[in-house]
N, CA, C and O atoms as a GROMACS GRO file, in nm:
protein
  448
    1ILE      N    1 -16.298  -2.661 -14.114
    1ILE     CA    2 -16.153  -2.659 -14.050
    1ILE      C    3 -16.088  -2.766 -14.156
    1ILE      O    4 -16.133  -2.878 -14.181
    2GLN      N    5 -15.968  -2.702 -14.215
    2GLN     CA    6 -15.906  -2.796 -14.280
    2GLN      C    7 -15.750  -2.823 -14.215
    2GLN      O    8 -15.664  -2.888 -14.275
    3LYS      N    9 -15.734  -2.767 -14.099
    3LYS     CA   10 -15.590  -2.778 -14.076
    3LYS      C   11 -15.593  -2.734 -13.904
    3LYS      O   12 -15.649  -2.635 -13.857
    4ILE      N   13 -15.517  -2.837 -13.827
    4ILE     CA   14 -15.540  -2.817 -13.696
    4ILE      C   15 -15.435  -2.742 -13.646
    4ILE      O   16 -15.326  -2.799 -13.646
    5ASP      N   17 -15.443  -2.606 -13.596
    5ASP     CA   18 -15.343  -2.536 -13.560
    5ASP      C   19 -15.404  -2.447 -13.452
    5ASP      O   20 -15.523  -2.428 -13.430
    6GLY      N   21 -15.279  -2.387 -13.376
    6GLY     CA   22 -15.308  -2.305 -13.254
    6GLY      C   23 -15.326  -2.364 -13.137
    6GLY      O   24 -15.342  -2.284 -13.046
    7LEU      N   25 -15.331  -2.506 -13.098
    7LEU     CA   26 -15.365  -2.546 -12.969
    7LEU      C   27 -15.248  -2.572 -12.888
    7LEU      O   28 -15.259  -2.633 -12.782
    8SER      N   29 -15.112  -2.521 -12.939
    8SER     CA   30 -15.010  -2.540 -12.825
    8SER      C   31 -15.031  -2.417 -12.724
    8SER      O   32 -14.936  -2.407 -12.646
    9TYR      N   33 -15.121  -2.332 -12.708
    9TYR     CA   34 -15.177  -2.234 -12.603
    9TYR      C   35 -15.256  -2.315 -12.521
    9TYR      O   36 -15.295  -2.253 -12.422
   10VAL      N   37 -15.301  -2.454 -12.528
   10VAL     CA   38 -15.397  -2.495 -12.404
   10VAL      C   39 -15.353  -2.646 -12.384
   10VAL      O   40 -15.430  -2.738 -12.411
   11PRO      N   41 -15.250  -2.662 -12.345
   11PRO     CA   42 -15.185  -2.805 -12.291
   11PRO      C   43 -15.269  -2.865 -12.218
   11PRO      O   44 -15.269  -2.988 -12.221
   12GLN      N   45 -15.349  -2.806 -12.146
   12GLN     CA   46 -15.450  -2.854 -12.015
   12GLN      C   47 -15.566  -2.931 -12.085
   12GLN      O   48 -15.619  -3.026 -12.028
   13LEU      N   49 -15.602  -2.889 -12.204
   13LEU     CA   50 -15.719  -2.974 -12.290
   13LEU      C   51 -15.722  -3.117 -12.262
   13LEU      O   52 -15.631  -3.197 -12.286
   14LYS      N   53 -15.842  -3.143 -12.207
   14LYS     CA   54 -15.857  -3.291 -12.225
   14LYS      C   55 -15.955  -3.346 -12.312
   14LYS      O   56 -15.962  -3.469 -12.317
   15VAL      N   57 -16.024  -3.285 -12.374
   15VAL     CA   58 -16.124  -3.322 -12.483
   15VAL      C   59 -16.105  -3.240 -12.609
   15VAL      O   60 -16.101  -3.117 -12.601
   16LEU      N   61 -16.094  -3.300 -12.722
   16LEU     CA   62 -16.086  -3.215 -12.847
   16LEU      C   63 -16.182  -3.275 -12.946
   16LEU      O   64 -16.151  -3.386 -12.989
   17ASP      N   65 -16.276  -3.227 -12.983
   17ASP     CA   66 -16.361  -3.253 -13.089
   17ASP      C   67 -16.351  -3.174 -13.207
   17ASP      O   68 -16.380  -3.054 -13.215
   18LEU      N   69 -16.305  -3.255 -13.306
   18LEU     CA   70 -16.287  -3.192 -13.444
   18LEU      C   71 -16.346  -3.269 -13.567
   18LEU      O   72 -16.308  -3.265 -13.684
   19GLY      N   73 -16.456  -3.346 -13.507
   19GLY     CA   74 -16.514  -3.429 -13.580
   19GLY      C   75 -16.614  -3.369 -13.693
   19GLY      O   76 -16.688  -3.278 -13.657
   20GLY      N   77 -16.621  -3.413 -13.825
   20GLY     CA   78 -16.702  -3.349 -13.916
   20GLY      C   79 -16.638  -3.235 -13.989
   20GLY      O   80 -16.703  -3.141 -14.036
   21ASN      N   81 -16.495  -3.246 -13.997
   21ASN     CA   82 -16.433  -3.127 -14.061
   21ASN      C   83 -16.366  -3.172 -14.193
   21ASN      O   84 -16.413  -3.272 -14.246
   22GLN      N   85 -16.257  -3.106 -14.256
   22GLN     CA   86 -16.203  -3.152 -14.376
   22GLN      C   87 -16.045  -3.159 -14.359
   22GLN      O   88 -15.967  -3.134 -14.451
   23ILE      N   89 -16.012  -3.193 -14.243
   23ILE     CA   90 -15.877  -3.219 -14.208
   23ILE      C   91 -15.806  -3.351 -14.254
   23ILE      O   92 -15.844  -3.465 -14.225
   24LYS      N   93 -15.707  -3.320 -14.325
   24LYS     CA   94 -15.651  -3.431 -14.406
   24LYS      C   95 -15.528  -3.489 -14.316
   24LYS      O   96 -15.490  -3.604 -14.336
   25LYS      N   97 -15.468  -3.408 -14.219
   25LYS     CA   98 -15.356  -3.453 -14.122
   25LYS      C   99 -15.372  -3.434 -14.020
   25LYS      O  100 -15.435  -3.331 -13.993
   26LEU      N  101 -15.324  -3.522 -13.907
   26LEU     CA  102 -15.327  -3.526 -13.776
   26LEU      C  103 -15.209  -3.441 -13.739
   26LEU      O  104 -15.097  -3.485 -13.765
   27GLU      N  105 -15.218  -3.344 -13.691
   27GLU     CA  106 -15.063  -3.259 -13.681
   27GLU      C  107 -15.106  -3.168 -13.569
   27GLU      O  108 -15.222  -3.158 -13.528
   28ASN      N  109 -14.964  -3.080 -13.507
   28ASN     CA  110 -14.998  -2.991 -13.425
   28ASN      C  111 -15.069  -3.009 -13.283
   28ASN      O  112 -15.111  -2.910 -13.223
   29ILE      N  113 -15.080  -3.119 -13.238
   29ILE     CA  114 -15.125  -3.178 -13.119
   29ILE      C  115 -15.040  -3.223 -13.012
   29ILE      O  116 -15.073  -3.252 -12.897
   30GLU      N  117 -14.919  -3.225 -13.066
   30GLU     CA  118 -14.814  -3.278 -12.960
   30GLU      C  119 -14.795  -3.221 -12.825
   30GLU      O  120 -14.735  -3.290 -12.742
   31ASP      N  121 -14.851  -3.071 -12.784
   31ASP     CA  122 -14.834  -3.006 -12.671
   31ASP      C  123 -14.975  -3.072 -12.586
   31ASP      O  124 -14.979  -3.038 -12.468
   32LEU      N  125 -15.077  -3.150 -12.627
   32LEU     CA  126 -15.170  -3.181 -12.574
   32LEU      C  127 -15.173  -3.275 -12.503
   32LEU      O  128 -15.254  -3.366 -12.516
   33VAL      N  129 -15.071  -3.271 -12.401
   33VAL     CA  130 -15.021  -3.389 -12.310
   33VAL      C  131 -15.135  -3.445 -12.209
   33VAL      O  132 -15.128  -3.559 -12.164
   34ASN      N  133 -15.224  -3.369 -12.183
   34ASN     CA  134 -15.339  -3.395 -12.118
   34ASN      C  135 -15.455  -3.461 -12.157
   34ASN      O  136 -15.542  -3.507 -12.083
   35LEU      N  137 -15.448  -3.463 -12.293
   35LEU     CA  138 -15.567  -3.519 -12.335
   35LEU      C  139 -15.627  -3.644 -12.324
   35LEU      O  140 -15.558  -3.742 -12.351
   36GLU      N  141 -15.753  -3.660 -12.288
   36GLU     CA  142 -15.809  -3.797 -12.276
   36GLU      C  143 -15.896  -3.852 -12.361
   36GLU      O  144 -15.903  -3.974 -12.362
   37GLU      N  145 -15.977  -3.777 -12.448
   37GLU     CA  146 -16.041  -3.782 -12.566
   37GLU      C  147 -16.012  -3.694 -12.683
   37GLU      O  148 -16.001  -3.572 -12.672
   38LEU      N  149 -15.998  -3.772 -12.818
   38LEU     CA  150 -15.971  -3.708 -12.919
   38LEU      C  151 -16.079  -3.772 -13.028
   38LEU      O  152 -16.071  -3.889 -13.064
   39TRP      N  153 -16.162  -3.698 -13.068
   39TRP     CA  154 -16.249  -3.709 -13.152
   39TRP      C  155 -16.221  -3.630 -13.318
   39TRP      O  156 -16.230  -3.510 -13.346
   40MET      N  157 -16.194  -3.720 -13.388
   40MET     CA  158 -16.169  -3.693 -13.537
   40MET      C  159 -16.241  -3.756 -13.621
   40MET      O  160 -16.192  -3.771 -13.733
   41ASN      N  161 -16.348  -3.799 -13.601
   41ASN     CA  162 -16.429  -3.875 -13.711
   41ASN      C  163 -16.493  -3.776 -13.798
   41ASN      O  164 -16.521  -3.660 -13.772
   42ASN      N  165 -16.516  -3.855 -13.927
   42ASN     CA  166 -16.575  -3.784 -14.045
   42ASN      C  167 -16.478  -3.654 -14.098
   42ASN      O  168 -16.518  -3.542 -14.129
   43ASN      N  169 -16.328  -3.708 -14.097
   43ASN     CA  170 -16.256  -3.611 -14.159
   43ASN      C  171 -16.186  -3.663 -14.293
   43ASN      O  172 -16.262  -3.717 -14.372
   44PHE      N  173 -16.069  -3.655 -14.324
   44PHE     CA  174 -15.983  -3.729 -14.424
   44PHE      C  175 -15.892  -3.758 -14.402
   44PHE      O  176 -15.808  -3.748 -14.492
   45LEU      N  177 -15.853  -3.808 -14.278
   45LEU     CA  178 -15.730  -3.869 -14.236
   45LEU      C  179 -15.699  -4.004 -14.313
   45LEU      O  180 -15.783  -4.094 -14.320
   46SER      N  181 -15.606  -4.010 -14.355
   46SER     CA  182 -15.536  -4.148 -14.424
   46SER      C  183 -15.410  -4.217 -14.385
   46SER      O  184 -15.388  -4.329 -14.431
   47ASP      N  185 -15.329  -4.160 -14.307
   47ASP     CA  186 -15.189  -4.191 -14.271
   47ASP      C  187 -15.196  -4.251 -14.145
   47ASP      O  188 -15.258  -4.181 -14.065
   48PHE      N  189 -15.153  -4.357 -14.098
   48PHE     CA  190 -15.135  -4.398 -13.946
   48PHE      C  191 -15.025  -4.328 -13.862
   48PHE      O  192 -15.025  -4.294 -13.744
   49ARG      N  193 -14.915  -4.313 -13.974
   49ARG     CA  194 -14.827  -4.229 -13.922
   49ARG      C  195 -14.847  -4.106 -13.832
   49ARG      O  196 -14.785  -4.064 -13.734
   50ASP      N  197 -14.950  -4.063 -13.896
   50ASP     CA  198 -15.002  -3.909 -13.790
   50ASP      C  199 -15.037  -3.950 -13.658
   50ASP      O  200 -15.046  -3.861 -13.574
   51LEU      N  201 -15.061  -4.085 -13.616
   51LEU     CA  202 -15.084  -4.099 -13.498
   51LEU      C  203 -14.978  -4.057 -13.397
   51LEU      O  204 -15.006  -4.035 -13.279
   52ASP      N  205 -14.857  -4.046 -13.446
   52ASP     CA  206 -14.721  -4.055 -13.374
   52ASP      C  207 -14.719  -3.913 -13.323
   52ASP      O  208 -14.634  -3.880 -13.241
   53CYS      N  209 -14.827  -3.810 -13.375
   53CYS     CA  210 -14.812  -3.684 -13.308
   53CYS      C  211 -14.879  -3.666 -13.166
   53CYS      O  212 -14.859  -3.562 -13.103
   54ILE      N  213 -14.966  -3.778 -13.110
   54ILE     CA  214 -15.033  -3.773 -13.040
   54ILE      C  215 -14.946  -3.812 -12.914
   54ILE      O  216 -14.903  -3.927 -12.919
   55LYS      N  217 -14.909  -3.734 -12.796
   55LYS     CA  218 -14.806  -3.761 -12.706
   55LYS      C  219 -14.871  -3.758 -12.555
   55LYS      O  220 -14.801  -3.756 -12.454
   56ALA      N  221 -15.011  -3.758 -12.555
   56ALA     CA  222 -15.082  -3.785 -12.441
   56ALA      C  223 -15.104  -3.922 -12.385
   56ALA      O  224 -15.182  -4.006 -12.430
   57LYS      N  225 -15.027  -3.932 -12.284
   57LYS     CA  226 -15.019  -4.086 -12.229
   57LYS      C  227 -15.141  -4.139 -12.158
   57LYS      O  228 -15.159  -4.259 -12.135
   58GLY      N  229 -15.214  -4.051 -12.128
   58GLY     CA  230 -15.351  -4.074 -12.068
   58GLY      C  231 -15.476  -4.086 -12.173
   58GLY      O  232 -15.592  -4.100 -12.133
   59LEU      N  233 -15.440  -4.078 -12.318
   59LEU     CA  234 -15.551  -4.069 -12.394
   59LEU      C  235 -15.625  -4.218 -12.383
   59LEU      O  236 -15.563  -4.324 -12.388
   60LYS      N  237 -15.773  -4.206 -12.366
   60LYS     CA  238 -15.837  -4.314 -12.360
   60LYS      C  239 -15.925  -4.335 -12.449
   60LYS      O  240 -15.983  -4.442 -12.463
   61THR      N  241 -15.945  -4.226 -12.524
   61THR     CA  242 -16.082  -4.233 -12.630
   61THR      C  243 -16.050  -4.187 -12.756
   61THR      O  244 -16.007  -4.073 -12.772
   62ILE      N  245 -16.062  -4.249 -12.826
   62ILE     CA  246 -16.020  -4.187 -12.986
   62ILE      C  247 -16.133  -4.233 -13.100
   62ILE      O  248 -16.159  -4.347 -13.138
   63TYR      N  249 -16.190  -4.113 -13.142
   63TYR     CA  250 -16.276  -4.140 -13.268
   63TYR      C  251 -16.231  -4.113 -13.381
   63TYR      O  252 -16.195  -3.997 -13.399
   64LEU      N  253 -16.218  -4.214 -13.495
   64LEU     CA  254 -16.149  -4.208 -13.614
   64LEU      C  255 -16.239  -4.249 -13.731
   64LEU      O  256 -16.206  -4.230 -13.848
   65GLU      N  257 -16.364  -4.311 -13.690
   65GLU     CA  258 -16.449  -4.360 -13.790
   65GLU      C  259 -16.477  -4.262 -13.886
   65GLU      O  260 -16.470  -4.143 -13.854
   66GLN      N  261 -16.508  -4.297 -14.001
   66GLN     CA  262 -16.535  -4.252 -14.147
   66GLN      C  263 -16.451  -4.153 -14.174
   66GLN      O  264 -16.490  -4.042 -14.211
   67ASN      N  265 -16.325  -4.185 -14.156
   67ASN     CA  266 -16.196  -4.148 -14.238
   67ASN      C  267 -16.131  -4.247 -14.333
   67ASN      O  268 -16.143  -4.363 -14.294
   68PRO      N  269 -16.079  -4.233 -14.424
   68PRO     CA  270 -16.021  -4.320 -14.529
   68PRO      C  271 -15.932  -4.439 -14.455
   68PRO      O  272 -15.928  -4.554 -14.497
   69LEU      N  273 -15.864  -4.392 -14.339
   69LEU     CA  274 -15.777  -4.505 -14.263
   69LEU      C  275 -15.867  -4.585 -14.196
   69LEU      O  276 -15.833  -4.702 -14.178
   70SER      N  277 -15.978  -4.547 -14.155
   70SER     CA  278 -16.061  -4.646 -14.095
   70SER      C  279 -16.107  -4.766 -14.193
   70SER      O  280 -16.150  -4.873 -14.149
   71LYS      N  281 -16.094  -4.743 -14.304
   71LYS     CA  282 -16.119  -4.867 -14.391
   71LYS      C  283 -16.015  -4.954 -14.416
   71LYS      O  284 -16.034  -5.034 -14.508
   72ASP      N  285 -15.898  -4.957 -14.350
   72ASP     CA  286 -15.780  -5.055 -14.369
   72ASP      C  287 -15.846  -5.173 -14.296
   72ASP      O  288 -15.914  -5.155 -14.195
   73PRO      N  289 -15.825  -5.303 -14.352
   73PRO     CA  290 -15.849  -5.422 -14.271
   73PRO      C  291 -15.769  -5.441 -14.146
   73PRO      O  292 -15.812  -5.518 -14.060
   74ASP      N  293 -15.635  -5.365 -14.126
   74ASP     CA  294 -15.594  -5.380 -13.974
   74ASP      C  295 -15.612  -5.255 -13.924
   74ASP      O  296 -15.518  -5.214 -13.856
   75TYR      N  297 -15.727  -5.165 -13.941
   75TYR     CA  298 -15.747  -5.024 -13.887
   75TYR      C  299 -15.719  -5.038 -13.718
   75TYR      O  300 -15.638  -4.970 -13.654
   76GLU      N  301 -15.802  -5.137 -13.667
   76GLU     CA  302 -15.797  -5.160 -13.521
   76GLU      C  303 -15.686  -5.188 -13.450
   76GLU      O  304 -15.651  -5.130 -13.347
   77LYS      N  305 -15.628  -5.280 -13.507
   77LYS     CA  306 -15.479  -5.302 -13.472
   77LYS      C  307 -15.375  -5.197 -13.472
   77LYS      O  308 -15.304  -5.160 -13.378
   78LYS      N  309 -15.378  -5.162 -13.576
   78LYS     CA  310 -15.266  -5.067 -13.596
   78LYS      C  311 -15.305  -4.943 -13.495
   78LYS      O  312 -15.217  -4.891 -13.427
   79VAL      N  313 -15.424  -4.905 -13.488
   79VAL     CA  314 -15.455  -4.781 -13.382
   79VAL      C  315 -15.401  -4.820 -13.275
   79VAL      O  316 -15.305  -4.758 -13.228
   80LEU      N  317 -15.456  -4.936 -13.210
   80LEU     CA  318 -15.458  -4.972 -13.051
   80LEU      C  319 -15.272  -5.022 -13.061
   80LEU      O  320 -15.238  -5.043 -12.945
   81GLN      N  321 -15.206  -5.035 -13.114
   81GLN     CA  322 -15.063  -5.049 -13.135
   81GLN      C  323 -14.985  -4.918 -13.117
   81GLN      O  324 -14.880  -4.902 -13.056
   82ALA      N  325 -15.060  -4.824 -13.185
   82ALA     CA  326 -14.967  -4.693 -13.183
   82ALA      C  327 -15.019  -4.607 -13.064
   82ALA      O  328 -14.954  -4.516 -13.014
   83LEU      N  329 -15.141  -4.646 -13.025
   83LEU     CA  330 -15.199  -4.577 -12.885
   83LEU      C  331 -15.238  -4.693 -12.772
   83LEU      O  332 -15.349  -4.742 -12.749
   84PRO      N  333 -15.127  -4.718 -12.716
   84PRO     CA  334 -15.145  -4.840 -12.606
   84PRO      C  335 -15.243  -4.777 -12.481
   84PRO      O  336 -15.290  -4.854 -12.398
   85SER      N  337 -15.261  -4.672 -12.476
   85SER     CA  338 -15.339  -4.605 -12.326
   85SER      C  339 -15.488  -4.614 -12.385
   85SER      O  340 -15.578  -4.618 -12.301
   86VAL      N  341 -15.521  -4.617 -12.503
   86VAL     CA  342 -15.652  -4.627 -12.573
   86VAL      C  343 -15.730  -4.743 -12.534
   86VAL      O  344 -15.688  -4.851 -12.577
   87ARG      N  345 -15.854  -4.745 -12.449
   87ARG     CA  346 -15.958  -4.789 -12.410
   87ARG      C  347 -16.094  -4.808 -12.501
   87ARG      O  348 -16.176  -4.900 -12.501
   88GLN      N  349 -16.087  -4.694 -12.574
   88GLN     CA  350 -16.216  -4.696 -12.678
   88GLN      C  351 -16.195  -4.652 -12.778
   88GLN      O  352 -16.161  -4.533 -12.776
   89LEU      N  353 -16.200  -4.706 -12.885
   89LEU     CA  354 -16.187  -4.699 -13.055
   89LEU      C  355 -16.288  -4.691 -13.123
   89LEU      O  356 -16.323  -4.793 -13.182
   90ASP      N  357 -16.377  -4.557 -13.139
   90ASP     CA  358 -16.478  -4.513 -13.222
   90ASP      C  359 -16.588  -4.601 -13.094
   90ASP      O  360 -16.568  -4.589 -12.973
   91ALA      N  361 -16.676  -4.666 -13.139
   91ALA     CA  362 -16.781  -4.717 -13.012
   91ALA      C  363 -16.748  -4.845 -12.963
   91ALA      O  364 -16.831  -4.916 -12.906
   92ASP      N  365 -16.619  -4.882 -12.985
   92ASP     CA  366 -16.559  -5.041 -12.925
   92ASP      C  367 -16.496  -4.988 -12.785
   92ASP      O  368 -16.423  -4.889 -12.781
   93VAL      N  369 -16.526  -5.055 -12.685
   93VAL     CA  370 -16.463  -5.042 -12.570
   93VAL      C  371 -16.367  -5.184 -12.535
   93VAL      O  372 -16.411  -5.298 -12.555
   94TYR      N  373 -16.244  -5.159 -12.487
   94TYR     CA  374 -16.162  -5.247 -12.467
   94TYR      C  375 -16.102  -5.278 -12.317
   94TYR      O  376 -16.058  -5.191 -12.242
   95GLU      N  377 -16.108  -5.392 -12.295
   95GLU     CA  378 -16.070  -5.392 -12.116
   95GLU      C  379 -15.948  -5.350 -12.074
   95GLU      O  380 -15.861  -5.378 -12.157
   96ASP      N  381 -15.908  -5.294 -11.979
   96ASP     CA  382 -15.768  -5.242 -11.944
   96ASP      C  383 -15.677  -5.385 -11.909
   96ASP      O  384 -15.708  -5.471 -11.827
   97PRO      N  385 -15.554  -5.382 -11.996
   97PRO     CA  386 -15.498  -5.490 -11.952
   97PRO      C  387 -15.469  -5.516 -11.810
   97PRO      O  388 -15.432  -5.632 -11.792
   98VAL      N  389 -15.474  -5.445 -11.706
   98VAL     CA  390 -15.438  -5.469 -11.585
   98VAL      C  391 -15.570  -5.541 -11.535
   98VAL      O  392 -15.564  -5.640 -11.462
   99ASP      N  393 -15.684  -5.490 -11.576
   99ASP     CA  394 -15.806  -5.566 -11.535
   99ASP      C  395 -15.805  -5.733 -11.589
   99ASP      O  396 -15.845  -5.827 -11.520
  100GLU      N  397 -15.753  -5.744 -11.720
  100GLU     CA  398 -15.776  -5.877 -11.782
  100GLU      C  399 -15.673  -5.953 -11.714
  100GLU      O  400 -15.699  -6.073 -11.703
  101ALA      N  401 -15.557  -5.910 -11.663
  101ALA     CA  402 -15.457  -6.031 -11.589
  101ALA      C  403 -15.541  -6.066 -11.445
  101ALA      O  404 -15.517  -6.175 -11.394
  102LYS      N  405 -15.622  -5.993 -11.391
  102LYS     CA  406 -15.675  -6.015 -11.266
  102LYS      C  407 -15.787  -6.144 -11.310
  102LYS      O  408 -15.796  -6.245 -11.241
  103ALA      N  409 -15.848  -6.127 -11.405
  103ALA     CA  410 -15.984  -6.232 -11.427
  103ALA      C  411 -16.048  -6.199 -11.556
  103ALA      O  412 -16.072  -6.081 -11.576
  104PRO      N  413 -16.077  -6.283 -11.642
  104PRO     CA  414 -16.168  -6.247 -11.775
  104PRO      C  415 -16.288  -6.162 -11.731
  104PRO      O  416 -16.328  -6.178 -11.615
  105ALA      N  417 -16.333  -6.097 -11.787
  105ALA     CA  418 -16.454  -6.002 -11.768
  105ALA      C  419 -16.563  -6.081 -11.746
  105ALA      O  420 -16.657  -6.016 -11.700
  106SER      N  421 -16.588  -6.208 -11.764
  106SER     CA  422 -16.696  -6.282 -11.744
  106SER      C  423 -16.668  -6.341 -11.592
  106SER      O  424 -16.759  -6.342 -11.509
  107GLU      N  425 -16.564  -6.379 -11.567
  107GLU     CA  426 -16.561  -6.382 -11.413
  107GLU      C  427 -16.587  -6.290 -11.321
  107GLU      O  428 -16.659  -6.312 -11.223
  108GLU      N  429 -16.515  -6.150 -11.352
  108GLU     CA  430 -16.545  -6.046 -11.293
  108GLU      C  431 -16.683  -6.023 -11.253
  108GLU      O  432 -16.706  -5.987 -11.137
  109GLN      N  433 -16.776  -6.039 -11.336
  109GLN     CA  434 -16.912  -6.001 -11.354
  109GLN      C  435 -16.995  -6.108 -11.267
  109GLN      O  436 -17.097  -6.086 -11.203
  110GLY      N  437 -16.922  -6.237 -11.283
  110GLY     CA  438 -16.978  -6.326 -11.175
  110GLY      C  439 -16.973  -6.331 -11.054
  110GLY      O  440 -17.055  -6.400 -10.993
  111ASN      N  441 -16.860  -6.247 -10.978
  111ASN     CA  442 -16.833  -6.237 -10.856
  111ASN      C  443 -16.894  -6.117 -10.807
  111ASN      O  444 -16.863  -6.083 -10.692
  112MET      N  445 -16.979  -6.042 -10.876
  112MET     CA  446 -17.047  -5.908 -10.826
  112MET      C  447 -17.152  -5.944 -10.722
  112MET      O  448 -17.218  -5.856 -10.668
   0.00000   0.00000   0.00000
């Protein structure tokens, strides 16, 4: 697959796995407002501005590793700023900001 197309007919989609293709531009996913996981690893994505087409407020997981943009020294920061709902970027899991406000992760584990 070289281009994302035809997904406007499935706005209820929660997981989209297009890893391992030849996609150069993240596009045509604006209608996927229920998306929770997006797998775009091993493609040819190079422009962080493409992340703007993600309109899913509940997106929790995104895999972008093995794309040219993942080599940017500020990759993690740029992705998390563009997609504040994300709690997992590639294999890295991040704490929910609400949980962090309650207590650091180490204190929460000690209280169990």
